[in-house]
C-alpha distance (Angstrom), angle and dihedral (degrees) to the residues before:
residue distance angle dihedral
M1 . . .
T2 3.76 . .
Q3 3.78 113.9 .
K4 3.78 113.8 -126.1
T5 3.78 119.5 -113.3
F6 3.78 106.6 -140.5
K7 3.79 117.1 -141.6
S8 3.85 138.8 -158.8
L9 3.69 136.7 174.8
A10 3.75 112.4 -68.8
P11 3.91 111.5 -108.4
G12 3.83 89.7 -120.0
I13 3.78 93.1 57.5
R14 3.74 116.4 94.9
S15 3.78 118.5 -143.0
I16 3.88 103.1 -159.9
P17 3.83 116.6 -171.7
L18 3.76 114.7 -145.8
I19 3.83 135.5 -173.9
N20 3.73 114.1 -152.7
S21 3.84 85.4 -21.6
W22 3.70 94.7 -53.9
F23 3.88 123.4 116.3
A24 3.83 103.7 -93.5
H25 3.75 118.6 -114.9
M26 3.85 132.7 158.7
Y27 3.82 95.7 -89.6
L28 3.82 90.8 54.9
V29 3.82 93.9 48.4
A30 3.82 94.7 48.0
P31 3.80 109.3 82.3
S32 3.81 93.5 -147.8
T33 3.82 90.3 65.2
F34 3.74 108.1 23.9
G35 3.75 92.6 87.5
H36 3.78 92.0 52.5
Y37 3.81 92.4 54.5
T38 3.80 91.3 44.4
R39 3.83 89.6 56.1
Y40 3.81 88.3 52.4
H41 3.85 89.8 47.9
L42 3.79 89.6 52.3
D43 3.84 90.0 51.7
L44 3.78 88.2 51.3
L45 3.85 90.8 49.9
D46 3.79 93.2 46.8
S47 3.85 89.2 53.2
F48 3.80 93.2 48.0
V49 3.86 94.4 47.3
D50 3.78 89.0 49.1
D51 3.78 95.0 50.9
P52 3.80 117.4 1.1
S53 3.82 92.8 173.3
Q54 3.76 92.0 64.9
H55 3.84 91.0 56.9
L56 3.85 95.2 43.3
E57 3.84 91.9 47.6
S58 3.77 92.1 47.6
I59 3.84 95.0 52.1
K60 3.78 89.2 58.6
I61 3.80 87.9 69.3
P62 3.72 108.4 83.4
E63 3.88 94.1 -148.1
L64 3.83 88.0 58.0
I65 3.73 100.3 49.6
G66 3.81 90.6 103.5
G67 3.67 95.0 44.9
P68 3.91 130.8 102.5
F69 3.71 94.4 -75.0
I70 3.77 128.9 122.0
N71 3.72 118.1 -130.9
Y72 3.77 104.9 -150.9
T73 3.80 125.6 127.5
G74 3.75 96.8 179.2
D75 3.80 126.8 94.8
P76 3.89 109.1 -46.2
A77 3.80 86.3 -140.2
D78 3.87 87.2 70.0
M79 3.82 88.1 63.9
A80 3.84 93.6 45.3
K81 3.84 89.5 53.3
F82 3.79 89.2 47.7
R83 3.80 92.0 49.2
D84 3.84 91.6 50.0
R85 3.78 90.8 47.4
T86 3.89 90.7 50.6
R87 3.77 91.7 51.5
E88 3.80 88.3 52.6
R89 3.73 100.8 42.1
C90 3.77 99.2 38.7
G91 3.75 96.5 42.8
T92 3.83 94.9 119.7
Q93 3.76 93.3 47.6
L94 3.88 89.7 48.4
R95 3.83 90.2 53.1
G96 3.80 89.5 48.6
A97 3.82 89.8 55.6
E98 3.85 88.8 50.7
A99 3.81 89.2 49.1
I100 3.80 93.7 52.5
N101 3.81 93.2 47.2
G102 3.79 90.4 44.6
M103 3.81 89.0 54.3
Y104 3.88 91.5 51.8
Q105 3.75 92.6 49.1
M106 3.78 92.9 46.0
L107 3.86 88.9 52.3
L108 3.70 91.9 49.8
A109 3.77 93.3 50.7
Q110 3.85 100.2 40.1
A111 3.83 112.2 20.3
K112 3.78 100.9 84.3
G113 3.75 98.7 147.4
S114 3.81 106.5 -60.0
G115 3.75 122.7 111.0
V116 3.75 118.1 -66.3
P117 3.87 107.3 -146.8
G118 3.70 92.1 95.9
L119 3.77 93.3 57.5
Y120 3.80 96.0 64.1
A121 3.78 90.3 80.8
Q122 3.86 87.6 64.4
V123 3.79 92.5 55.7
D124 3.88 112.9 95.2
E125 3.77 110.7 -101.5
L126 3.83 88.2 -128.3
I127 3.86 89.0 74.5
R128 3.90 103.6 13.2
H129 3.81 96.0 103.1
G130 3.87 90.1 47.7
V131 3.78 99.9 58.6
E132 3.76 140.3 65.8
L133 3.87 122.1 -154.9
S134 3.86 121.9 -147.4
Y135 3.73 146.3 133.7
D136 3.82 130.9 -104.3
V137 3.79 119.2 -131.3
C138 3.87 89.0 -91.9
K139 3.83 90.8 60.0
N140 3.84 92.7 -107.6
P141 3.70 113.4 143.5
V142 3.74 116.7 -112.1
A143 3.84 132.6 -162.3
R144 3.79 116.8 -159.0
I145 3.76 114.6 -157.5
I146 3.77 114.7 -148.3
E147 3.72 98.3 -147.5
K148 3.79 98.4 -171.2
V149 3.86 90.4 60.7
L150 3.77 91.3 52.6
Y151 3.82 92.3 49.1
E152 3.81 87.8 58.1
S153 3.82 93.3 45.8
P154 3.85 129.8 78.7
L155 3.80 88.6 -89.9
Y156 3.71 88.5 81.1
D157 3.78 111.3 66.9
A158 3.81 112.3 173.5
S159 3.86 89.5 -177.9
L160 3.86 85.1 78.6
Q161 3.75 88.8 66.0
T162 3.79 119.9 96.5
C163 3.78 143.0 159.6
I164 3.79 129.6 -132.5
L165 3.84 115.9 -157.3
E166 3.74 112.3 -160.7
K167 3.75 140.1 152.2
A168 3.78 115.8 -96.2
T169 3.88 110.7 -118.1
Y170 3.77 136.3 177.2
E171 3.72 90.2 -108.1
P172 3.79 110.2 113.8
R173 3.83 114.5 -108.6
T174 3.85 111.7 -124.1
F175 3.77 117.3 -115.7
V176 3.80 103.9 -82.7
L177 3.85 104.8 -159.3
S178 3.78 92.2 73.1
T179 3.82 104.3 32.1
P180 3.86 129.0 59.7
Q181 3.71 113.3 -129.7
I182 3.83 100.3 -122.1
R183 3.70 97.9 128.6
R184 3.78 113.5 72.8
Q185 3.81 143.5 166.8
P186 3.80 113.5 -75.9
S187 3.73 88.6 -122.6
S188 3.80 95.7 51.3
V189 3.72 125.7 110.9
E190 3.89 126.3 -148.1
L191 3.71 118.4 -149.3
R192 3.83 123.2 -162.9
L193 3.74 91.9 -135.8
P194 3.79 125.4 150.7
F195 3.81 111.8 -142.1
G196 3.89 91.6 -118.1
D197 3.79 91.9 57.8
P198 3.88 116.1 115.8
L199 3.80 88.2 -134.0
W200 3.91 89.9 82.4
N201 3.80 85.2 63.0
H202 3.90 95.2 44.2
M203 3.81 90.8 54.0
S204 3.81 93.0 58.2
S205 3.76 106.1 25.8
G206 3.83 100.0 75.9
R207 3.81 92.9 -135.1
H208 3.83 99.4 120.6
D209 3.85 135.3 56.8
I210 3.73 119.9 -124.2
G211 3.70 95.3 -95.8
E212 3.80 93.7 55.5
L213 3.79 90.9 46.6
L214 3.78 95.1 50.1
E215 3.80 91.4 48.8
M216 3.76 90.2 50.2
L217 3.79 92.2 48.8
R218 3.80 98.7 43.7
P219 3.82 97.5 83.8
H220 3.81 88.3 54.9
I221 3.75 99.2 59.2
D222 3.85 130.4 73.2
D223 3.79 103.7 -148.3
P224 3.84 108.5 38.1
A225 3.78 93.6 172.0
R226 3.80 92.7 61.0
E227 3.89 100.8 27.1
M228 3.80 103.2 42.8
P229 3.82 94.5 68.3
L230 3.82 88.9 45.4
L231 3.73 92.3 51.8
E232 3.72 92.8 51.0
G233 3.74 91.3 58.8
M234 3.75 92.4 53.4
F235 3.81 95.3 66.9
I236 3.81 125.1 74.7
D237 3.77 134.0 -177.7
H238 3.80 107.2 -66.8
P239 3.83 106.8 -103.1
S240 3.75 124.8 -135.8
R241 3.79 107.0 -111.3
P242 3.78 125.6 -135.1
K243 3.75 110.2 -106.9
A244 3.79 128.4 -144.4
D245 3.87 90.6 -125.6
D246 3.91 88.1 85.8
L247 3.77 84.6 75.9
A248 3.76 119.6 95.8
A249 3.76 111.1 -103.6
D250 3.84 91.0 -111.8
K251 3.76 96.6 45.7
V252 3.80 132.8 94.7
R253 3.82 122.7 -163.4
V254 3.84 123.7 -154.9
R255 3.75 119.9 -163.6
Y256 3.84 125.6 -171.2
F257 3.83 111.3 -152.6
G258 3.76 97.2 -179.2
H259 3.87 136.4 -75.7
A260 3.91 107.1 12.4
C261 3.78 97.7 -24.4
V262 3.82 114.2 116.4
L263 3.80 131.3 163.0
V264 3.74 117.9 -151.3
E265 3.91 113.0 -173.4
C266 3.74 143.0 163.7
A267 3.81 131.6 178.5
G268 3.77 92.3 -74.2
V269 3.81 110.5 24.3
S270 3.86 138.8 41.2
V271 3.76 126.9 -164.4
L272 3.75 119.9 -174.1
V273 3.90 118.8 -166.3
D274 3.81 124.7 -151.1
P275 3.83 94.9 -17.7
L276 3.85 114.6 -135.3
I277 3.78 113.4 149.3
S278 3.70 126.5 -175.7
Y279 3.74 124.7 -139.5
P280 3.87 126.7 -121.1
G281 3.72 111.0 -104.4
E282 3.85 98.0 31.2
S283 3.82 101.2 86.9
T284 3.81 138.4 31.7
V285 3.84 87.1 -148.9
D286 3.72 109.7 102.8
H287 3.81 109.7 -109.1
F288 3.74 147.5 155.1
T289 3.83 120.0 -105.0
F290 3.82 140.1 -166.4
D291 3.84 87.3 -71.8
D292 3.78 92.1 64.5
L293 3.83 92.5 63.2
P294 3.81 125.5 95.4
A295 3.68 122.4 -104.4
R296 3.81 91.4 -104.7
I297 3.75 130.9 24.5
D298 3.79 111.8 -150.1
Y299 3.84 97.4 -167.7
V300 3.78 133.7 15.0
L301 3.80 111.5 -164.8
I302 3.77 119.2 -156.3
T303 3.78 113.9 -165.0
H304 3.78 102.9 -167.0
P305 3.90 144.2 -15.5
H306 3.75 101.4 -94.8
Q307 3.77 122.1 121.2
D308 3.70 95.0 -114.5
H309 3.79 91.9 55.5
V310 3.84 101.9 36.5
V311 3.69 96.5 50.8
L312 3.79 109.0 173.8
E313 3.75 91.5 -174.1
T314 3.71 89.6 68.4
L315 3.80 99.3 30.3
L316 3.83 95.8 56.4
R317 3.77 88.7 47.3
L318 3.74 90.5 54.3
R319 3.73 98.2 39.8
S320 3.85 98.5 102.8
K321 3.81 90.2 58.9
V322 3.82 102.8 41.6
D323 3.82 120.6 95.4
H324 3.72 102.2 -174.7
V325 3.91 136.9 10.6
V326 3.76 116.0 -157.8
V327 3.78 118.7 -157.2
G328 3.84 137.9 167.6
R329 3.76 116.4 -89.7
A330 3.75 110.0 -104.7
G331 3.85 118.2 -130.7
G332 3.77 92.7 -115.6
G333 3.78 113.4 -104.4
N334 3.76 113.5 -2.8
L335 3.85 105.2 137.0
P336 3.85 98.6 -122.5
D337 3.84 92.2 37.3
V338 3.78 96.8 80.5
S339 3.73 120.5 179.7
L340 3.76 112.0 -103.5
K341 3.81 88.7 -169.7
L342 3.83 93.8 57.0
M343 3.83 93.3 41.8
L344 3.84 91.3 51.6
N345 3.81 90.6 45.1
Y346 3.80 90.9 56.2
C347 3.77 88.9 46.0
G348 3.81 89.3 60.9
F349 3.86 101.0 -95.4
G350 3.78 107.5 136.5
Q351 3.82 105.4 -177.8
V352 3.79 103.2 53.2
I353 3.79 114.7 157.3
E354 3.84 121.2 -159.9
L355 3.79 105.1 -150.1
G356 3.85 120.9 -163.0
E357 3.80 125.4 -145.0
Y358 3.82 112.9 -71.7
E359 3.88 90.8 4.7
S360 3.77 116.3 125.6
I361 3.76 142.0 -154.3
E362 3.79 114.0 -143.2
F363 3.82 122.7 -148.0
E364 3.80 132.6 171.0
G365 3.81 105.4 -67.5
G366 3.74 97.6 4.8
R367 3.76 153.6 4.2
I368 3.76 146.1 -118.9
I369 3.93 116.7 -126.4
G370 3.75 124.0 -163.6
A371 3.78 118.0 -143.5
P372 3.79 134.4 -179.0
F373 3.73 117.8 -77.3
Y374 3.85 105.3 -148.1
G375 3.78 125.2 -158.4
E376 3.78 130.0 -30.2
H377 3.82 92.7 110.0
A378 3.85 99.3 89.9
D379 3.77 91.8 -97.3
L380 3.81 92.8 -70.5
D381 3.78 120.5 142.6
I382 3.86 98.0 -100.3
R383 3.66 116.9 151.5
S384 3.89 105.9 168.2
K385 3.75 88.9 98.4
L386 3.76 135.7 98.3
A387 3.76 141.9 173.5
F388 3.83 110.2 -139.6
G389 3.77 136.5 -140.4
V390 3.86 115.3 -159.3
Q391 3.75 120.8 -162.8
M392 3.75 115.9 -173.5
H393 3.82 116.5 171.3
D394 3.84 102.9 -48.1
V395 3.82 96.0 -25.5
N396 3.86 117.8 100.9
C397 3.86 120.7 -167.2
L398 3.87 128.1 -179.5
F399 3.71 121.8 -154.0
F400 3.84 110.3 -164.9
A401 3.93 95.6 164.2
D402 3.86 103.5 -174.0
S403 3.80 98.6 -23.9
N404 3.75 112.3 145.7
P405 3.75 111.0 -171.6
P406 3.75 123.4 -163.5
M407 3.77 87.1 -123.6
A408 3.78 134.8 -0.8
E409 3.80 89.3 -121.8
F410 3.78 89.2 70.6
Y411 3.71 85.2 79.8
A412 3.78 94.1 59.5
P413 3.90 92.6 119.2
L414 3.77 89.4 53.9
K415 3.81 93.7 49.0
K416 3.84 87.7 51.9
L417 3.88 89.9 54.0
M418 3.80 92.8 42.0
P419 3.87 109.5 28.8
R420 3.78 94.8 163.4
I421 3.79 120.8 50.6
D422 3.80 125.5 -168.7
C423 3.83 98.7 -179.1
L424 3.81 128.3 17.6
F425 3.76 115.3 -169.1
L426 3.87 113.4 -162.4
G427 3.76 131.7 176.4
M428 3.82 115.7 -137.0
E429 3.87 102.7 -178.3
C430 3.81 84.3 136.3
V431 3.85 95.4 168.5
G432 3.69 102.5 59.1
A433 3.81 129.2 161.8
P434 3.80 124.9 -76.4
A435 3.72 119.2 -100.7
T436 3.73 97.7 -95.8
W437 3.83 92.6 57.6
L438 3.83 91.1 79.0
Y439 3.82 106.2 6.7
G440 3.79 101.7 37.1
P441 3.81 92.6 104.7
L442 3.82 92.4 58.2
L443 3.83 101.4 43.1
Q444 3.79 114.8 112.1
K445 3.82 96.6 -163.1
M446 3.76 122.9 42.5
L447 3.80 116.4 -113.7
T448 3.76 121.3 -135.4
R449 3.87 114.7 -118.3
G450 3.79 88.8 -106.7
E451 3.77 93.4 52.2
D452 3.78 91.3 45.0
Q453 3.68 93.3 51.9
S454 3.73 93.2 46.6
R455 3.81 94.0 53.3
R456 3.70 103.6 65.1
L457 3.84 140.2 165.3
D458 3.81 91.8 -120.6
G459 3.80 137.1 144.0
C460 3.74 133.0 -154.0
D461 3.78 122.8 -41.8
A462 3.88 120.8 -148.2
A463 3.84 94.5 -86.1
K464 3.82 92.6 51.5
A465 3.79 92.3 43.3
L466 3.78 92.0 51.8
E467 3.77 90.4 49.2
M468 3.82 88.9 52.8
H469 3.88 89.1 48.0
R470 3.81 91.2 50.6
Y471 3.80 92.7 47.9
F472 3.78 99.8 46.9
D473 3.78 95.5 31.4
P474 3.85 94.4 -156.3
E475 3.75 124.6 -170.7
R476 3.81 88.8 -121.2
I477 3.75 134.4 6.6
F478 3.82 122.4 -151.8
V479 3.90 122.4 -165.1
Y480 3.86 107.7 -148.4
A481 3.83 140.4 146.0
M482 3.88 89.9 69.9
G483 3.73 97.4 134.1
A484 3.75 86.8 -126.8
E485 3.72 101.7 133.4
P486 3.86 115.4 94.4
W487 3.95 92.7 -124.3
L488 3.80 88.5 65.0
T489 3.85 100.0 58.1
H490 3.88 94.0 91.0
I491 3.82 90.9 62.4
T492 3.80 102.7 27.4
S493 3.87 102.9 32.3
I494 3.95 87.1 -145.6
L495 3.81 112.8 143.0
Y496 3.88 102.6 -158.6
S497 3.75 113.9 -118.9
E498 3.83 129.2 152.5
E499 3.80 86.5 -137.8
L500 3.77 94.0 67.7
P501 3.79 113.7 103.9
Q502 3.86 95.4 -118.7
F503 3.80 92.9 54.9
K504 3.86 91.9 45.8
E505 3.86 86.7 52.8
A506 3.74 91.2 47.9
R507 3.79 92.7 51.1
V508 3.78 88.7 50.6
L509 3.77 90.3 58.5
E510 3.77 91.9 44.6
S511 3.77 94.1 50.7
T512 3.81 95.6 43.5
V513 3.75 94.7 51.5
R514 3.80 91.9 45.4
S515 3.80 90.6 50.5
Q516 3.83 84.5 61.5
G517 3.74 91.5 56.2
R518 3.81 92.3 -106.5
Q519 3.79 130.5 124.7
A520 3.79 119.8 -100.2
E521 3.77 130.9 155.0
V522 3.76 138.4 175.8
L523 3.73 102.9 -137.1
Y524 3.86 124.3 -134.5
G525 3.82 132.4 171.3
K526 3.80 101.5 -23.0
R527 3.73 142.5 -10.0
E528 3.79 134.2 173.5
L529 3.85 131.0 -163.8
L530 3.75 130.9 -176.2
L531 3.78 108.7 -153.6
């Protein structure tokens, strides 16, 4: 009997999840917010169709790369057709967004302190059974969205979810939040593949031979004659993965994969924070890839619901090897505070743990501690975010991502739980974007320009970072989550330069701490420590 040769996607093949041809992020997956962002997409498309030259001239200006400009040099008629198709295909979701907005406006106009039961009749029946109306203690009307109900309603349409398989190249990827991905490599393949489908696992798990894989994928493609041969060339013999048990029993290895992605592992446990893995063949910057991960990942930790920290492109690729995902506990119904747990459940992740602030998860030889994540969300009430402490044997690491506390002393309970710190990871992207850059489609009242600019998605500056360093007194501090690596540009729009204010601030921290004879480093590309 011929022995099967098991296959998996080649490390240099991107698997890009899309929703209605837009790069998939949490606010497009969640049914409560998808329609709002689709309305915004339609406004962009209308603007582009009316005047393509304005968009194409704007994207030539580096400072405007992350702005509301479509980067498409093909026939503008393509975008017009895509716009019209979106209006038709997403009509229910667009009506859902109108219903949610109408509910908020009705509450603002009519809910002045009297009982709310009579107001339900004015809520569109499309969402009525998925909301609860109430007041807060200051007599402000509140609408609580019951997300699970909306996931089980027509507002959630998994048929809009697809996957593009394409070879990673050194060609920079265009900024994806303002441009639909309708132009692709001639050698790419599009799969009609909802994110919860087990096929995402099968493509990466190495448990099937090529014949089995191709037959499973055939129903999900439109042009088998062209795409089946292309698909076959995207899979290779499944490699044996390095395992953490090559580590000495008393050692902990820390690997930085770029941006906010860090792997902490010992002989028995692996913890991966904010997974975002670069492909071989897409950057000349030295970096780790999927091949540098262990065979199993016990815990994936997600710090907060921004598109550079909840990266479905990486998460879905890793799903077959992940045992648990740990996320912050959402507040339970505020429109921008989408539930990461529900989103990941509907993306096929079964074991998702919502952790509260100062709650912990114990494992053999250590624990994971959740801590408050302050700021960086435009002063909106978003609770599905956590900083994390990871204790593994005698090694203690803190991952603050972009948390920007009013004062370091706000972390007194964390310091009590972890009085000695070996590695402190802190984001210092202290410029950030204004509130409307990400949350504009969800806002129910317009912000003035001054309000918008004052409510930013920003991390610590040098003064705050030095305060954090003094307070926790770590053995070493690492600046990360800066969006500096070239494989981040398509989701952050940051073009790395030491002249940018955030990098100047990071260097101030680095030089100041080093002048004290302490360890500090601004991370870039890759880094490995053995502790």
